[in-house]
Structure formats: structure tokens, C-alpha cells
N, C-alpha and C positions, 0 to 999 in steps of 0.2 A: 668329722676329720677332713673328709674330701673337701668341704666347703672352706675349711680353714687354710688347707694347702693352696686351694684356687685363689683365695683372698691374699695370701702371703705372695704368690707368684705375681699377682696383679699389682701388688704394692711394690714389690721388687722392680718390675718392669717399668713402673711409673717413675721410680727413683732413678733408674738407668737413663730413661729419657730425659728427666730433669737435669741429671749430671752432664749428659751429652750436650743439651741446650746451653748449659752453663759454660761448658768448655768452648763452644762455638762463639758464644758471645764474648768470652774473654779473648779468643783469638781475634775476632773483629775489632774489639776495642784496642788491642795491641797493634793491629794493622793500621787503624786510624791515627794512633799516636806516633807510630813509626813513620807514617807517610808525611805528617806534618814536619817532622824533623829531618826526614831523609828524602830529598827531592829525586834521588836516583832510584829509589825503591821500586816504584811502578814501572818505569822503563826497563829496568834490569829483569823484573819478573816476567814482564810481557815478552822481552827479547828472548828469555830462557824458554818460555812456553812455545812461542812460535818457532824458534830456532830448532829445538829438539823434535817437535812435531814434524817439521819440514823434513829434517834429515831422515827421520824414521820413514816418512812417507816415500822419499827418494830412494831409500834402500829397497822398500817394497816394489818400487817400479822395475828394479833389476830382475826380479823374478816374476813380474806381472801380478804381483799380489798387493799393490799399493792400497787398495780399499780395505783389505784385511789388516794391513799394518797401520792404517789411519787411527783407529781407536787405541791401539798400543802406543802410537806416537802422541796422542792427546793426553793419555794417562801419564806418560813419562814426562811430558811437557808440564803437566800440573805438579808432578813431583819435583821437577827441577826448580819451578817457581817456589814451591814451598820451602825447599832447602835454602835458596836464596833469601827468602823472607827470614827464616830462622837465624841464619847466620848474620844478616844485617841487624836484626833485633839484638842478638848476643853481643854483637861488637858495640852497639849503642850502650847497652847495659854496662858492659865492662869500661867503656870509656868514661861513663858517669861515675862508676864506682872507684876508678883509679884514684889512688891517693887517700881515699876515705878510710878512717880507722875501722877495722872489722872486715874490710873488703875481701882480704884473703880467706878469712874464716867463712864468709858467705860463698865464695867460690868453692871452698873444700866441701861444704855441706851439699853442693849440687853435683859432686862426682858421680859418674855413672858406675855402677857395679858394687861390689861388696867392699866398703871402706868404713872403718871405725874412726870417726873424727872426734877429738876432744879439743875444743876451742880454748884458747888462752891458758894453756897449762902453766905458762909463765908469762909475767907482764910487768909494766912499770906504770907509774901514775901519769905518764905522757902518753898512754895508750899504745905503747909498743907492745908486741905480743909475739909469742911462739905457740903455734898450734901443732897438735900431734895427730898424725894419720897412721892407722895400722891397716895394712893390706898385704897382697901377695909379695910385694917387693920387700917388705919387712916393716920397719918404722920409719916414717917420713916426718921430719921436723920442718915446719914452715915458719919462718920469721917475717914479720912486716913491722915497719916503723923506721925510725932513725938508725942507719946502719951501725954507727959506733955503739949504740945501746943494745941493738938486737944481737950483735955478735956476742957480747958478753952473756946474754940471756940464753942464746943458743948453746954456748959452751957449758953453761951450768946444767941446762936441761939434757943435753947429750950425756954428760957424766952421770946424771941421775938415772937416765934410762939404761945406759949401758951396764949399770950394776945388776939389772935383773933380766935383760934380754939375751944374755950369753953371746952366741956367734952371729945372732940375727943382725943383718945389714941395717945400718941406721944412716939415713940420707939427710942432708941438710939442704934447705932451699930458703933463699932470701928473695922476697918479693920487691921489685922496684924497677926504676927505669934509669938507674945511675950507669956510670962508666964500668963499674965492677962486673967482670964477666960472670961472676956467680949469681948476679941478680937476674931474676926471671920476671918479665912483664906479667901483670895480673892477668891479661887476656891469654897468656900462654901457660899459666899455671896448671890448669887441669890437663891440658895435652901433655905437658912435660911429665907429670905424675903418672899419667896413663902408660907412658912409654918406658917407664922404669922396669927393669927386669923382674920376672917373677922368681923369688928365691925361696918362698915357704908355701906350705900347703894351707888349704882352708881351715883345717883343725888347729893348726898353730896360730892362726889369727885369734881364735877364742882363748888360747893359752896365754898369748901376749896380753890380750885385753884384760884377763883376770889379773895377771901379774902387775900390770901397770895401774889398774884401778886399786889394787891392794897398796901399791907404793904411794899413790896419791892419799889414800886414806890414813896412811901412817905418817904423812907429813914428810915423805922423801927418804925415810929410812929403808935401807936395804931389806930385801926379803930373804 
């Protein structure tokens, strides 16, 4: 039994090392690709690293602890460089996805936190779609596609959802870069949703999910 446990631990450790190496390789490949397309990436990362490290070092000089502060400054500099890298990569990804069918659904699937995402709960043959998100704000309906078609889809889906969610707030979001003030650019979609007020508790999320799943299975009939 002890030998089996030891072998299992060894296998698990090997798998963790493999996963870590895979992540490092993935990040390195992403860095190379981003650097080819983004000429400012490396200067900005180096500037952030050096700038943060120098500022922390100078702050340390005030108390005569600059050499103790130096490792902290270097660590914070690396963190600042990584943050800039992540944001530049994210901006590139969103710029490429902008206007592509299903881009909003992809962004919703990458929301941080507890969200129940149902893609294309309503749609057209022209690939317009309304996606449904359930979370602490309540129900969020996100439409993408031609505005004149999406508005009709949105109205129909909101009417269906309203029949089963009671007093739960229903938010409507239209993704796009038009002149309509209701439209939210794709790159701001996740931030916009994350800033919505928290109106319901975690347990209510499960209840809403079950009700709306039952609604879908019944073809839209009220429960």
C-alpha cells in the first residue's frame, strides 16, 4: 500500500511538473507572437520593470534600506511587466475578435467568477445571437449582430425570461461600436458585466438556472 501511495505521489508530481512546463511554453509562445505584432510590447515591459524597481529602490533610500528594498522592487517590477504583457495580449485578442460572429459568446465564456453562460439562446440565420448570463446581478442578456435584428431577438428573449424569473433584474447589453449609446464594445463587455450591481444570492443563481433550463426544454412555455 505504501509503495502504491509513493508511486501515485510520484506520478502526480510528474504530472504537475509537466503541466507547469506546458504553461511556461504556452506563455513563451504567446509572448513571441505578441512581440511580432506589437512593437511596443518589449519597451513597455522593460520600462515598467525598470521604473518600478527604481522607484522602490529610491523609496528605500529614504530610510537607508535601499538594498533591502531592491529585491522587493525587482519582484514588483516583474509583476508590472507581466501585467502589461497580459493586457497587451488581451487587447490584441479582442481587436482580432471584434465583429466576428460568436465573439461576444467567447468573451462571456471567459468571465471571471461564478457565471452561468448559455450561448445563443436566440439567433437568426445571419448569425445574430442573444446570449444569456446568470450571476449575482440577475439575468444578463447579451446581443451581438445587426442592431435592427438583435433588438427584436432581445425583446422576444426578455419576454420569455421575464415569465419565469419573477422580480429578478434583467439587464440588456448590445455589443458593438455603433453610435447607439446602448452598445458596448467587445473589449469592454466583461468589465461592464462585472460592474453590474449584485442583486441576488448564490443560491438564487442555481434556482434561476434550473427554471430557465426547464423553460428551454419546454420550448419556451411558461413554468
